[in-house]
C-alpha positions in Angstrom: 60.5 86.1 29.4 57.9 83.4 29.6 56.8 81.6 32.8 55.1 78.2 32.3 53.1 76.2 34.9 52.0 72.7 34.1 49.2 70.8 35.8 47.1 67.7 35.3 49.6 64.9 35.9 48.8 61.9 38.1 48.4 58.1 38.3 46.3 56.4 35.7 45.7 52.8 34.7 46.9 51.5 31.3 44.4 52.4 28.6 43.3 55.5 30.6 43.4 59.2 29.7 44.8 62.4 31.2 44.9 66.0 30.0 47.9 68.1 30.8 47.6 71.9 30.9 50.4 74.5 30.5 49.5 78.1 31.6 51.8 80.7 30.1 52.5 84.2 31.5 51.9 85.8 28.1 49.6 85.1 25.2 50.4 81.8 23.6 49.5 83.3 20.3 52.6 85.5 20.5 54.9 82.5 21.1 56.3 80.9 17.9 56.3 77.3 19.2 55.1 75.6 22.3 55.3 72.0 23.1 55.5 69.1 25.5 58.6 67.0 26.2 59.0 64.1 28.6 61.8 62.5 30.6 61.6 59.0 32.0 64.0 57.8 34.7 67.5 57.1 33.3 66.5 58.5 29.9 67.1 61.7 28.0 64.3 64.3 27.6 62.4 63.6 24.4 59.9 65.5 22.2 56.3 64.5 22.6 54.4 67.2 20.6 54.7 70.8 19.4 52.3 73.4 18.1 53.2 76.6 16.3 51.5 80.0 16.3 50.1 78.9 12.9 48.5 75.8 14.5 50.9 73.4 12.8 51.4 70.3 15.0 54.1 67.7 15.2 54.1 64.5 17.2 56.6 61.8 18.2 55.9 58.5 16.5 55.4 56.9 19.8 52.3 59.1 20.6 50.8 59.6 17.1 47.1 58.8 17.1 46.9 58.7 20.9 48.0 62.3 22.0 46.6 65.6 20.8 48.2 69.0 21.4 46.0 72.1 21.3 45.9 75.6 22.6 43.5 78.2 23.9 44.7 81.7 23.1 42.1 83.3 25.3 43.3 81.4 28.3 47.0 81.5 27.3 47.1 77.7 27.8 48.4 74.8 25.9 46.9 71.3 26.4 48.1 67.8 25.9 45.2 65.3 25.7 46.7 61.8 26.3 44.5 58.8 25.5 45.2 55.0 25.5 48.0 55.5 27.9 50.7 52.9 28.2 53.2 52.1 31.0 56.0 53.4 28.7 54.3 56.8 28.8 55.4 57.1 32.4 57.6 60.2 32.7 57.9 63.8 33.9 56.2 65.9 31.3 57.6 69.4 30.7 56.0 72.3 28.8 58.3 74.2 26.5 58.0 77.6 24.8 60.2 79.0 22.1 60.0 82.8 22.2 62.4 85.3 20.6 65.2 82.8 20.2 65.0 81.6 23.8 63.6 78.4 25.1 61.7 78.3 28.4 60.6 75.3 30.5 58.0 74.6 33.1 58.8 72.7 36.3 57.3 69.5 35.0 54.4 67.3 36.0 54.6 63.6 36.8 52.6 61.1 34.8 52.5 57.5 36.0 50.8 54.8 34.0 50.4 51.6 36.1 47.9 49.1 37.2 
């Protein structure tokens, strides 16, 4: 099993930046894929970005060039650096881990982009 704890959400003005962190209960190097998803009110959960154990990354078109996913194996943590935030980025952001054919989720962290 994998436990995931997100942090770093909050309120930010349009154009601002935030960095989300996801601390895993086991080495992130051993987890095949980790990622970030988000869910806005009244909408389905959607992919934001993923990173594999081989450091391959994938981004949703809506965040390409603005968000960067990375990981620190020593800290068992995955990050999502979010720049040039827009009001449409407002959502609950969830950390995901795909490990031994099972998917695990964190509890989510709220990101609100508003002036």
